[in-house]
Each structure stands twice: as C-alpha cells, then as structure tokens.
GUVODO-178569 format. One line per field, with one value per residue (C-alpha): chain; residue number from 0; residue in one letter; x, y, z. Coordinates in Angstrom, 3 decimals, always signed. Layout:
% residues N
ch	[A | ...]
i	[NUM | ...]
aa	[a | ...]
u	[X | ...]
v	[Y | ...]
w	[Z | ...]
END
This chain:
% residues 256
ch	[A | A | A | A | A | A | A | A | A | A | A | A | A | A | A | A | A | A | A | A | A | A | A | A | A | A | A | A | A | A | A | A | A | A | A | A | A | A | A | A | A | A | A | A | A | A | A | A | A | A | A | A | A | A | A | A | A | A | A | A | A | A | A | A | A | A | A | A | A | A | A | A | A | A | A | A | A | A | A | A | A | A | A | A | A | A | A | A | A | A | A | A | A | A | A | A | A | A | A | A | A | A | A | A | A | A | A | A | A | A | A | A | A | A | A | A | A | A | A | A | A | A | A | A | A | A | A | A | A | A | A | A | A | A | A | A | A | A | A | A | A | A | A | A | A | A | A | A | A | A | A | A | A | A | A | A | A | A | A | A | A | A | A | A | A | A | A | A | A | A | A | A | A | A | A | A | A | A | A | A | A | A | A | A | A | A | A | A | A | A | A | A | A | A | A | A | A | A | A | A | A | A | A | A | A | A | A | A | A | A | A | A | A | A | A | A | A | A | A | A | A | A | A | A | A | A | A | A | A | A | A | A | A | A | A | A | A | A | A | A | A | A | A | A | A | A | A | A | A | A | A | A | A | A | A | A]
i	[0 | 1 | 2 | 3 | 4 | 5 | 6 | 7 | 8 | 9 | 10 | 11 | 12 | 13 | 14 | 15 | 16 | 17 | 18 | 19 | 20 | 21 | 22 | 23 | 24 | 25 | 26 | 27 | 28 | 29 | 30 | 31 | 32 | 33 | 34 | 35 | 36 | 37 | 38 | 39 | 40 | 41 | 42 | 43 | 44 | 45 | 46 | 47 | 48 | 49 | 50 | 51 | 52 | 53 | 54 | 55 | 56 | 57 | 58 | 59 | 60 | 61 | 62 | 63 | 64 | 65 | 66 | 67 | 68 | 69 | 70 | 71 | 72 | 73 | 74 | 75 | 76 | 77 | 78 | 79 | 80 | 81 | 82 | 83 | 84 | 85 | 86 | 87 | 88 | 89 | 90 | 91 | 92 | 93 | 94 | 95 | 96 | 97 | 98 | 99 | 100 | 101 | 102 | 103 | 104 | 105 | 106 | 107 | 108 | 109 | 110 | 111 | 112 | 113 | 114 | 115 | 116 | 117 | 118 | 119 | 120 | 121 | 122 | 123 | 124 | 125 | 126 | 127 | 128 | 129 | 130 | 131 | 132 | 133 | 134 | 135 | 136 | 137 | 138 | 139 | 140 | 141 | 142 | 143 | 144 | 145 | 146 | 147 | 148 | 149 | 150 | 151 | 152 | 153 | 154 | 155 | 156 | 157 | 158 | 159 | 160 | 161 | 162 | 163 | 164 | 165 | 166 | 167 | 168 | 169 | 170 | 171 | 172 | 173 | 174 | 175 | 176 | 177 | 178 | 179 | 180 | 181 | 182 | 183 | 184 | 185 | 186 | 187 | 188 | 189 | 190 | 191 | 192 | 193 | 194 | 195 | 196 | 197 | 198 | 199 | 200 | 201 | 202 | 203 | 204 | 205 | 206 | 207 | 208 | 209 | 210 | 211 | 212 | 213 | 214 | 215 | 216 | 217 | 218 | 219 | 220 | 221 | 222 | 223 | 224 | 225 | 226 | 227 | 228 | 229 | 230 | 231 | 232 | 233 | 234 | 235 | 236 | 237 | 238 | 239 | 240 | 241 | 242 | 243 | 244 | 245 | 246 | 247 | 248 | 249 | 250 | 251 | 252 | 253 | 254 | 255]
aa	[m | k | i | l | t | l | n | i | n | s | i | r | a | h | a | e | s | f | i | d | v | l | k | s | g | v | y | d | t | i | l | v | q | e | l | k | v | e | n | a | a | f | p | h | n | l | f | d | y | y | g | y | n | i | k | v | f | g | q | k | s | w | n | g | v | a | v | f | s | k | f | s | i | e | d | v | t | r | g | l | p | n | y | a | d | a | n | a | r | f | i | e | c | v | i | d | g | r | v | r | v | i | c | v | y | m | p | n | g | d | t | v | q | s | p | k | f | p | y | k | l | e | w | m | r | a | f | t | d | y | i | s | q | y | t | a | s | p | e | p | v | i | v | a | g | d | f | n | v | a | i | e | d | r | d | v | w | n | p | a | n | y | v | g | i | a | i | a | a | p | e | a | r | a | i | m | r | e | w | l | d | a | g | w | t | d | a | w | r | a | l | h | p | d | t | v | d | y | t | w | y | g | y | r | g | g | d | t | i | g | k | k | m | g | l | r | l | d | y | f | l | c | n | p | a | a | m | t | r | v | k | s | c | e | i | d | m | s | p | r | l | a | e | k | p | t | d | h | t | g | l | a | l | e | l | e]
u	[+35.852 | +35.227 | +34.265 | +33.867 | +32.155 | +33.037 | +32.377 | +35.644 | +34.625 | +38.134 | +40.838 | +43.505 | +41.672 | +40.878 | +43.954 | +44.954 | +41.637 | +41.534 | +45.004 | +43.651 | +41.081 | +43.828 | +46.072 | +43.296 | +43.480 | +39.782 | +38.843 | +40.491 | +38.502 | +37.501 | +35.257 | +35.717 | +33.620 | +34.007 | +37.782 | +37.872 | +41.171 | +42.059 | +43.841 | +47.248 | +47.172 | +45.913 | +48.252 | +49.357 | +52.476 | +50.332 | +48.625 | +50.892 | +52.652 | +49.533 | +49.432 | +46.342 | +45.966 | +44.335 | +42.181 | +41.087 | +38.617 | +39.203 | +38.042 | +39.553 | +37.745 | +34.614 | +33.307 | +35.746 | +35.619 | +38.253 | +38.705 | +41.333 | +41.833 | +44.395 | +43.096 | +43.501 | +41.387 | +40.497 | +38.095 | +38.007 | +35.458 | +35.525 | +32.345 | +28.787 | +29.055 | +25.617 | +25.661 | +27.886 | +28.929 | +31.693 | +31.650 | +33.614 | +30.867 | +31.266 | +33.949 | +33.322 | +35.705 | +36.064 | +37.759 | +39.916 | +37.939 | +35.166 | +32.813 | +31.947 | +31.781 | +30.297 | +31.309 | +29.126 | +28.790 | +25.343 | +24.314 | +22.983 | +20.469 | +20.165 | +16.441 | +13.631 | +13.555 | +17.276 | +18.574 | +20.704 | +17.630 | +16.810 | +20.463 | +20.139 | +17.065 | +18.537 | +21.705 | +19.736 | +17.555 | +20.619 | +22.040 | +18.796 | +19.218 | +22.871 | +22.568 | +19.623 | +22.143 | +23.434 | +20.211 | +19.736 | +23.382 | +24.951 | +27.959 | +27.841 | +27.444 | +27.469 | +26.609 | +27.935 | +28.522 | +26.836 | +23.499 | +22.406 | +18.910 | +17.237 | +14.806 | +12.244 | +11.183 | +12.688 | +16.061 | +15.763 | +16.089 | +13.371 | +11.428 | +9.698 | +13.089 | +13.656 | +10.462 | +11.529 | +15.110 | +16.376 | +17.700 | +14.188 | +12.302 | +9.576 | +10.939 | +14.411 | +12.984 | +10.792 | +13.819 | +15.592 | +12.515 | +12.604 | +15.995 | +14.654 | +11.534 | +13.709 | +15.606 | +18.380 | +18.570 | +19.405 | +21.706 | +21.737 | +17.954 | +17.437 | +19.532 | +18.184 | +14.502 | +13.333 | +16.388 | +16.604 | +20.194 | +22.125 | +25.312 | +25.635 | +25.844 | +26.420 | +29.067 | +26.584 | +24.088 | +26.343 | +26.409 | +24.510 | +25.598 | +24.440 | +21.193 | +20.749 | +20.397 | +21.390 | +20.480 | +20.937 | +22.536 | +25.079 | +24.133 | +25.210 | +22.832 | +23.352 | +22.028 | +20.601 | +23.882 | +25.758 | +23.087 | +23.435 | +27.018 | +26.295 | +27.201 | +26.743 | +26.247 | +26.987 | +27.523 | +31.100 | +31.089 | +34.867 | +35.497 | +32.868 | +34.331 | +37.906 | +39.730 | +39.294 | +36.308 | +34.426 | +30.700 | +29.834 | +30.132 | +31.485 | +29.203 | +30.721 | +29.710 | +31.109 | +30.823 | +31.317]
v	[+70.936 | +68.139 | +69.262 | +67.100 | +68.164 | +66.121 | +66.376 | +64.889 | +64.765 | +65.849 | +66.450 | +65.137 | +62.001 | +61.084 | +62.513 | +59.174 | +58.595 | +62.243 | +61.899 | +58.946 | +61.327 | +63.798 | +61.086 | +59.683 | +62.785 | +62.507 | +65.938 | +69.242 | +71.066 | +69.688 | +71.464 | +70.199 | +70.631 | +69.844 | +70.258 | +70.430 | +72.298 | +75.982 | +77.831 | +77.873 | +74.124 | +73.087 | +70.290 | +71.862 | +69.686 | +66.582 | +67.946 | +70.451 | +67.721 | +66.937 | +70.195 | +71.887 | +75.514 | +75.558 | +78.145 | +77.397 | +78.807 | +76.678 | +76.361 | +74.418 | +71.119 | +72.073 | +73.108 | +74.505 | +74.632 | +74.610 | +74.760 | +72.726 | +73.432 | +72.845 | +76.081 | +79.575 | +80.489 | +84.162 | +86.629 | +84.629 | +85.466 | +83.701 | +83.788 | +84.533 | +88.284 | +89.281 | +87.221 | +87.578 | +84.028 | +82.667 | +79.412 | +78.651 | +77.518 | +79.492 | +80.118 | +81.687 | +82.066 | +82.169 | +79.170 | +79.816 | +82.952 | +80.690 | +79.733 | +81.190 | +78.529 | +78.785 | +75.941 | +75.597 | +73.511 | +74.495 | +74.120 | +70.740 | +72.063 | +68.829 | +68.546 | +71.041 | +71.525 | +72.264 | +75.841 | +75.098 | +74.869 | +78.613 | +79.235 | +76.764 | +78.536 | +82.002 | +81.018 | +79.523 | +82.632 | +84.866 | +82.573 | +82.930 | +86.698 | +86.470 | +84.123 | +86.050 | +88.342 | +85.397 | +83.681 | +85.457 | +86.391 | +85.677 | +84.419 | +80.642 | +80.186 | +76.901 | +76.355 | +73.059 | +71.228 | +69.590 | +71.370 | +69.239 | +69.050 | +66.074 | +68.014 | +65.223 | +62.096 | +59.980 | +61.495 | +59.802 | +56.031 | +55.845 | +59.113 | +57.929 | +57.884 | +61.559 | +63.169 | +66.108 | +65.964 | +69.234 | +67.814 | +66.733 | +69.600 | +71.182 | +74.661 | +73.799 | +72.022 | +75.028 | +77.330 | +75.006 | +74.903 | +78.709 | +78.432 | +76.010 | +78.086 | +81.165 | +79.495 | +77.357 | +73.726 | +70.712 | +69.236 | +65.638 | +65.458 | +67.139 | +64.435 | +61.579 | +62.470 | +58.999 | +57.687 | +57.073 | +57.341 | +58.914 | +60.850 | +60.110 | +56.742 | +56.629 | +54.489 | +52.839 | +50.161 | +47.627 | +47.686 | +50.935 | +51.130 | +47.638 | +48.225 | +51.595 | +53.354 | +56.786 | +60.421 | +62.788 | +65.834 | +66.956 | +69.073 | +71.042 | +73.944 | +75.680 | +78.987 | +78.929 | +80.095 | +77.235 | +74.616 | +75.057 | +73.789 | +70.712 | +67.427 | +65.058 | +64.869 | +61.562 | +60.161 | +58.963 | +56.208 | +55.816 | +58.189 | +56.352 | +52.971 | +53.863 | +51.999 | +54.922 | +56.653 | +59.826 | +59.255 | +61.019 | +59.961 | +62.407 | +64.179 | +64.952 | +67.566 | +67.798 | +71.045 | +71.767]
w	[-65.189 | -62.689 | -59.182 | -56.085 | -52.887 | -49.815 | -46.083 | -44.797 | -41.088 | -39.961 | -42.540 | -40.173 | -39.054 | -42.658 | -44.365 | -45.881 | -47.632 | -48.742 | -50.261 | -52.243 | -53.743 | -54.658 | -56.091 | -58.256 | -60.449 | -61.241 | -59.896 | -60.727 | -58.019 | -54.615 | -52.109 | -48.566 | -45.434 | -41.733 | -41.635 | -37.821 | -37.847 | -37.528 | -40.332 | -38.656 | -38.043 | -41.475 | -42.697 | -45.992 | -45.930 | -46.546 | -49.633 | -51.395 | -53.399 | -55.426 | -57.355 | -55.952 | -54.979 | -51.545 | -49.777 | -46.206 | -43.720 | -40.667 | -37.090 | -34.220 | -33.502 | -35.462 | -38.872 | -41.453 | -45.255 | -47.996 | -51.757 | -53.592 | -57.292 | -60.014 | -61.515 | -60.096 | -57.042 | -56.929 | -55.295 | -52.047 | -49.338 | -45.983 | -43.921 | -45.001 | -45.707 | -44.419 | -41.220 | -38.150 | -37.364 | -35.141 | -37.094 | -40.271 | -42.628 | -45.852 | -48.445 | -51.843 | -54.760 | -58.534 | -60.141 | -63.213 | -63.948 | -65.221 | -62.422 | -59.027 | -56.326 | -52.843 | -50.521 | -47.433 | -44.317 | -43.103 | -39.443 | -38.352 | -35.828 | -33.839 | -33.020 | -33.487 | -29.690 | -29.534 | -29.066 | -32.138 | -34.380 | -34.510 | -35.432 | -38.310 | -39.685 | -39.141 | -40.993 | -43.868 | -44.162 | -44.277 | -46.944 | -48.909 | -48.930 | -49.922 | -52.887 | -54.344 | -56.055 | -58.076 | -59.066 | -62.388 | -62.865 | -66.277 | -64.306 | -63.663 | -59.906 | -58.008 | -54.349 | -53.019 | -49.796 | -46.855 | -46.435 | -43.458 | -44.952 | -46.595 | -48.727 | -49.270 | -47.425 | -50.207 | -49.244 | -45.827 | -45.496 | -42.817 | -42.461 | -39.285 | -37.539 | -38.333 | -37.124 | -34.952 | -36.254 | -37.709 | -40.973 | -41.960 | -40.327 | -42.490 | -41.751 | -43.096 | -46.120 | -46.890 | -47.009 | -49.419 | -51.624 | -51.730 | -53.418 | -56.002 | -56.589 | -57.116 | -59.948 | -58.448 | -59.591 | -57.444 | -60.095 | -58.884 | -58.531 | -61.914 | -63.583 | -61.442 | -60.984 | -59.948 | -58.110 | -54.376 | -53.168 | -50.326 | -49.587 | -45.861 | -44.104 | -40.357 | -38.706 | -36.350 | -37.261 | -38.947 | -42.729 | -43.200 | -46.833 | -47.711 | -45.849 | -47.612 | -44.246 | -45.450 | -46.031 | -48.967 | -47.350 | -49.955 | -52.952 | -55.968 | -56.536 | -59.884 | -61.072 | -64.624 | -66.160 | -64.490 | -65.151 | -68.917 | -68.557 | -66.429 | -68.129 | -65.190 | -61.438 | -59.722 | -56.247 | -55.702 | -53.082 | -52.891 | -49.945 | -47.873 | -48.808 | -47.855 | -45.096 | -42.674 | -44.219 | -43.633 | -43.095 | -46.377 | -49.971 | -52.482 | -54.949 | -58.333 | -60.888 | -64.406 | -66.347 | -70.036]
END
C-alpha cells in the first residue's frame, strides 16, 4: 500500500496539479488537508473519473480534510471525537480493512502571543488523549497530515526567524515529543535520521526551494503495529514543483 499525505492549500485552486497526482497512479491512498471547500461544494466531478473512493470533511474557505483511496474506506469519523471544534481538521477511517488512518490538519497557532495559540495547544492535548487508545493496539494505526509543528530546530531552515512563532514553539514541540515518547514513530525521521529536508516551501522569497528555505511540517506517525510494516517514507517534491503548486511537498509512505 502506497499512501501520500498532501496539504493541497485549496483543492479548487490547485485542482489541476492534484489531478496530476491522481493520474500518476503512484498512490493508492491519498490523504489531503486544507481543502478550503465545504462538503456540498466539493468538486467530486473533477476527481471521480480516476477510480478513487472519496470521503470528505470540508469547511468553507478554511481547513478541511479528505481521504482518497482505491481500496474500501470504512468506519469513518469526522471531527476529533473528544473535542468540540467548529473547524474541519480530523477524519479517521479504516482502509481496506487493513490499516486505520487518521488524517489531520492541526491548528497553525500564528504566534505565541496570538489568541490562536492556546487553541493550538488545547487541540493538540485533546489529540494526545484520543490517540492514546491506539498506541499499543495490535491494529496498525497511522496518523498523517500537516501537523503545523517543526519538531526540532533542524526542521526549520533558519530557527532564528521562527522564535515566537507557534510552529516552532517549545510548548507545541513538547506535546509532539509526548507522542513519540509514548510509542509513536515519526516514520520519515526514523528512516532518515541524519537528513535535513523540508515539506513546506513558501511562495515568497524567490527560489525558496533552491535556497532550501523550508520547514518540515508534514508527518506520518505510526504505532508499533504499523511501523513493522513500513518499507519506505520519502518526500515527493512533484506537487510543489507543479505549474500551479501548493506550498507543500507530498510525503509518501509505503507499507508491506
């Protein structure tokens, strides 16, 4: 099974480049964040031709998550079950009866002085409580998406530029480390322990990709049962290099 996670930064604005991902046939399951479209307006007509089952949890103008899979999608939950949230940031399902997948678009939080920052931490703490049920589960469970946290300074192209910014805040990083300490594995880092690379490159600043002005914000977290099945985890630059690109790369996970 080959799974891609991708923050599309508006499924309608970047529909053409997303269709290229579907047409490539490389991935049988694609987890998408930041749809920026409500459920009723989701453009199914653009994507149905390519043979994917689609489950959507959308929101007008903001947020939104979806699962595309050529396998069955069952046991779907929309919204973090233990947290009352008006924002569409969480969708959980079982793919092909084989692996449970949680696709998330975690809050950005802006700066540590912003009123959005406590919401970010509150959401992440609720998420900590929720996923604890799956940590030691014999069922393979994968959490994937845009976490809006660069967990270490080496995941930030210039750490000095991000002092006081929520994505590099010590409080947010500490919560992520709780997940790793509990038994979840950051699959890309586990397979690339000494590599510096990024999954987000902004549009401003000229050639941010060539200058390596990026952040690592996108993750696959695997519980122990899932990690035993991981064959590879690689950054896929093609969505960021498209003619009308999102500002994120893809991140690809291959399972036995």
